[in-house]
N, C-alpha and C positions, 0 to 999 in steps of 0.2 A: 811787407809781409812779416818782418821780425826775424830776430836772430835766435839760433839755438846756443845758449850760453852755458858753458861748463865752468863751474866754480871748483877749483882744485887746490890742494896744498902740494901737488907734485907737478910743476910746470911741464917737464918733459913728458910725463905720463899723460897729462891733460892734452898736450898737442897730439900725441898718438891717438887718444880717444877722439879728438876733434876730427882727425883724418878718417877714422872709422865711421863716425857719424855722418860725415859729408854734409852737403847742403849749406856750406858756408859756416859751419859751427865754429865758435870762437871759445878758446880756453882762457880763463882769467885766473891768475895766481892770487890766492886769498891774501897773501902777504905783500902784494904789490899795491902801490898807491895810485896806479893809473885809474882813470875814470872808467866806470862800467858802462857798457852799452845799455841804453834805456828802452830798447824795443824788443826785449826777449819774448819770444812766443813759447819757448820751452826752456826750463832751467834744469841742468843736470848737476847734482852735488856729488863730487868725486873726492871724498876726504879719505886719503890713505891712512892718516894718523889722527883719528877722531879723539879729541880731548876738549876741555872746557873752552880753551882759546879758539881752536879751529871752529868749533860749533858756534861760538859767539860771532866769529867773523862771517860765517855763513848766514847767520840771522841778520846781521847788519847789511850784508850784500842783498839778501832777499828783500829786505825792507825797501831798498832803493829800486830794485828792478822788477819785482814780482807784482803783477796786478791781480785783481780778484779771480780772473779766469786763467791765469798763467799756470800750467801744470809744472810740478816739480818731481823729477825722477831722482831718487836717492840710491846711489850705488853702495852696497854694504861690503866693507872690507873687514875681514876678521869675524868676530863673534856675531852670529846672526841675531841673537836676542838683543844685544846691546845696540846693534845697528837699527833694529826695528824701533827701539826706544828713541834713538836720535832722530829717525825719520818722522816719528809721530810728533816729537817736539818741534820739528821744523814745518809740520803740516804737509808732508810729502804726499803727492798724488799716488805714487807707486814706488815700490822698492824693487831692486834687482841685485842678487849677489854678484859682486864684481867679477868673481872667477867665471861666471857664466855670461858676462856682458858681451863678449865677442860673438857668441852664437845668437843672442837674443836682442842685442841692442837695436839692430836695424828695425825689427818689427815693433819693438816697444816705442821707439821714436816715431815711427809711422803712426801708431795708435794714438800717442799723446799729442803729436803736433800736426798730423794730417799730411806729413811729407811722404812722398814715395820712398820706400826703403831702398838703401843701396843693395847692390847684388850680394846675395847671401852665399855661404859656402856650398859648393856643389859636389866636391869629391867625397867619396866614402870615408877616407881617413879624416878629413876635417869634421864631417858630421859626427863620426863615432868618437873622436877625441873630445868634442864638446859634450857629448852625452856621458862619456866616461868621467869627465870633470864634475858634471852635475851629480852623477851617481856617487862619487866619492864624498860629496857634500851630504848626500842623503844617508849613507851607510855609516852611522855613528852609534855609539852606545846610548847617546841621549835621544836619538831618533830625530827625524826630519820635521820641518814645519810644512803645512799645506802649501804655502807660497813657493817654497823651494821645489816641492814635488811637482807643482803645476809647471814650473819652468823646465824641469827635466823632462816631463811628459811632452811638452811642446817641442823640445829638441828632437825627441824620438819620432813623434808623428810627422814633423816637417821632413826629417831625414828620409822616412819611408815614402813620402810623397815625391821626393827628389831623386831617389835611387831605387834600385832593385833590392828586394829583401836578401837575395843571394849576396850582393856586394856588402850589405850591412853585416851579415853573418860572417863573411870571409874576414873582415877586419876584426870583428869582435873575437873570432876564433884564435887570433894571435895573442890575446891577453893571457898573462900568467895567472892572475888571481881568479880562481875557479868561481867564487861566488859572484864577483862583479861581472865576469864573462857570462855566467848563466842568467843573471837578472836582465842584462842588456840584450841577450839573445831572446829571452821570453818577451821582453817589451817590444822588440822589433817584430817578432812573429805576431804579437797581439795587434800591433798597429797595422800590419799587412792584412791580418784576418778581418779587422774592422773595415778596411778598404774593400776587401772582397765581398763582405756582407753589406756593403754600401751604407754603413752607419753614418748618421749625421755627425757633424764635427763634435758636438758635446758628448755623444755616446762613444765615439772613438777615443776621445780624451779620457773618459771614465774607464774604458777597458784598458787602455795603455797605462794609465796611472796604476790601476790594480796590479797589472803585470810587473811594472817597475818596482812596486813595493812588496810583492808577494812573499819574498824571502827576507824581509827586513829584520825579522826576529833572529836571523843567523848572526847579527851583530852581537847577540848575547851568548852565543855558543862558544865554548873554549876553542882557541885557535888550534890546539893540538888535535882536536877532533875535526874542526872545520877544514883544516889544511892537511889532513893525514894523507900521505901518498899511497894509499892502498884501501881495500875494502874495510868498512867499519865492523867491529865486533857487535854482537847483539846488544850489550849494554851501551855501547857508543851510539848505535842506531836509535836506542830509546832516548838518549840525550838529544841527538840531532832532531828527532821528531818533536821535541818541545818548541822548536823555532816558530811553529804556526801560532801557538797560544802566546808565546813570548812577544811576537810581532804585534798581535792583537792588543796585548796589554801596553806595549810601547806607544801605540797610536791612539788608543781609546782616550777620549776626553781632550784631544788636542785639535779638534776642528775638522777631522776627517769624516767623510760621509759614511753612512751605514753600509753602502755598497762596497766601498773600499775596504772597510773593516771586515766585511764578510769574505772578501777575496783573500785577505791576509790570513784569516783564521782557518778558512775552509778549503783552500786550494788542493789539499790532499784528501778530501772526502771523495768517495766513489758512490755511484748511484745504487750499488747493491748493499751499501752499508758497511763495507769492509775497510773504509778509509779512516783517517784520524784528523783531529783529536776527538771529535764528538760522535763518530759513527753515524753521521747523517745519511739518510736514504732518500732516493727518489725526489719528490717535489720539495723536500726540505732544503735541497741544494739549488740556489738561485742560478739563473741562466748565465749571469756574468761570471760566477765562479766556475761553471762548467766550461766556459770559453777559455779562461785562464788555465784551467787544469789541462786542457788539451795542448795548449802552447807549452806548458811546463813539462809535460811528459815527453812531447816531441823533442823539445830542446835537450832534455837530459839524454835522450837516445842518440842524438846526432853529435853531441859534444864529445870531445876527447877527454880522457882521464888518464892519470898515470897507470891505472890498472885495467883500462879497457880501451879498445879502439872505437872510434866513432862509427856509428851505423850510417849507411846511406839513407837518403830521404825515403826511398822506396821501402827499405827494410824497416825503418822506424814507423812509417805509415801502416805497414802491414801488421806490425805488433799492436798498434792502437786499434786497428780494425778488429783484430782477433781478441781484444779485451772485451768485446761484446757489451753486455749490459752494465759493465763497470763505468763506461763512458756514454755520453749522449751521442749515439751513432749518427743521427741526422746532422749534428754539428761536426762530427768527425768527417763525414762525407763533404760537408761544406768547406772543411779545412784543406781538402785535397789540393786545390790550386796553390795555396800557400806552401804546402809541404813540398810539392814537386818543383816549385819555383825557387826553393831554398837550397836545393842540392848543392853541396860544396865541392870545390875542386880539392884534390889531395893537399896542395900547398896553399895555405891562406895568404892573402895579401899582407904586406908588412904594415904595422900600425906605427 
């Protein structure tokens, strides 16, 4: 049947990785002269310190063990762009950020090798920690790549399949970083909304991805405003409102779909034309944007802030219902099962 072969420059880390992969995976030290197994059905390149020598060693090892149909999974440590270049040089089938490997390795190995995946994390804390790691990778001044965003989206969608949205929100509520907490809250609500609407997997992925990225432009907002422990002044609110257009500019031309770009730019638009940044009205606002807007508003209402107490799900839902023609009310009604399933206990679970 063949071996899952891990080529690594970190023998101890490679052994841990092999245990995580399971299925008789074998770790081989790139700097060891031992013979390589010749029956690999999947090769995983785990180069913690990529440089010319280690990449050359990987090339030589692949020449010996990789057949025309043998997939290569390249784990990226450090700089994403440089890792993608190394992966392309090696002819990798797929890349995966190493920091996200624990959450996604099982399903990726199953996809590439046909093996049943080992048991995946099932506790809320494990799921949310994996998503938090992924979001940290996304939320940078440079902006994320589509591949990293897809990985993060997969983590959130899988988590909501495995656990209740209430449990997801309870763990996320313990995070100190307001922006990270909010984006992961909105993404979890969107994944649950997609499930309630019985979206196909592809459509659920698209909705959750938009939710995960909707506030990505806040990476460009000054921290003094972003983390202000109190209400913003009018000039500060004007600067904060720039995040929608800033996020759109960050992602445009980088391989993201039109639907995702629309969510990032337009999630603060309202059906009566009173939203921003473009004052869109009615049919000019796509359905996907309307869905994320509902999740975004609900999340903001139920979240704690230094200057306000969180509302209950019932109170938050009532406010959205009373917004009338500003929101798509049939979608607001469809959101009700998600809203009431998400009501949080006063004391969140520890993360």
